[in-house]
N, C-alpha and C positions, 0 to 999 in steps of 0.2 A: 409532570411539566415536561420532561424531556420530548414529548412528541411536537413541542411548539419549536423547536430548534431545527433549522434546516441548513446551518453551515455556516462558514466563514462569509462573512459579507464584505468585508476589505481590511488592508492593514493602513494604517494611516503614519504618513511620514512628512513631518513637517520641513520645509526647504527655504533657504533664502531668495532663491529665485525659481519662481514656478514654471516659466519657460524653458531656462535651462535645464531642470529637472524632467520636465516633459521630454525634451528633446533628447535627454540620455538616454531613458528608459525606453523611445521610440527607436534609438540607435540599437539598442540591445534585442530589439523584436516585438517591443510594447505597442500597444494601440492606445492613443487618447480616445476615451469614449464620451466624456462630458467634461463641459468647462462650466464654472457658475462661480458665484460672489456672494459673502452673507455680509450683511452690515454688524458691525460691533462698535462698541463704545470709542475705540482706539481709532477705527477706520473699516476700511472694506476687509473682510479675509478673503484671499483666493483661494478657488480648489479648482483641482482636476481628477478624473478617474483615469485610471492607466490599466488598462487589460494587460497582464505579463505573467507568464510562468503558471498559467491556468489560474491565477487568483487577481483580485482587484486592489489597485492601490490606490490609495486617496491622499493625493498630494496637498499640502495646505501650505500657503504662504499669510502667516499671520503679520498684522501691521505693527505689533510690538514683539519684543524678543520674548521666547517662550521659556520657562523654567524648566529642565528636567531633572528628576529625582527619583527616587525608590518607586516602581511601577512601571517607569519607563520602560518600553519594548527596547532591548540593548543591538538586536538585529532581526533581519527576515532570513529565512532560509528557502531558496528553490531547489525544489528535487530535480536532478538531472539523471540521465540516463547513461552519460559518459564525460566524467568530468573534465577530462584531457580537452575533450573535442569541446564542450562548452566555454573554457576559460581561453583556448584560442580563438571562436568565435567574438567574445569579449573583448579581446586583444585587437581583434581586427576590427572592431568599432570603434578604435581608438582610446580603448579605457586602460590606463598604467596605474591603476591604483590597488594594486593586487598589495595587501597586505603582509603577506610571505614569499620569500622568491620561491617555494615550492608548496605544493598542496600536503595537507597531512593525511596520513592512514592510520586509522585508528581500531585494528582489528578486533578488538575486544570490549569495544565501547557500543553499546545498544544492538550487538548482532553484528557488528563489522561496519563501519563507514570510513569515507573518504571524503573530505571537505578543503575549501580555499575561500578565504575571505577576501573581498574587495569593497572599497566604498563609494558610493554615489556623491553627487555635486554637492550636497549640504551635510556630507561627513555619515548619512546613514550607513551601516554596515550592512553588507548582502553577503551571505552564505550561499555559495555552491555546494550543494549536499549530494552524494551517490550512495545509496545503501548497499553495502555488499552481500 
């Protein structure tokens, strides 16, 4: 069975406003590569694919509130080669939603890492991750 898996297809993120979320990820250097919608019993579900940080994000605006529980993905992590420079670029793009005033340096976790979390426009948590 292992030979059939080709890699990560995308990470789905529910959003309150798909235009605002698309603009947010574009301001960080992402690119919207496709848009579409899917009919559901509650109305149209809006979708957008954004190429960002070497992965594809699928932004989803559901016509009805989405309940999150166990099994929900708590955050996405974007690998960076320089955490301070990446954070500075994000701040320069107008993002001021870093969850702590300073990055965390964890030299004994997973061989050593530093990270810094911020939030997107719908509250999604994004981790900037640099492996030491």
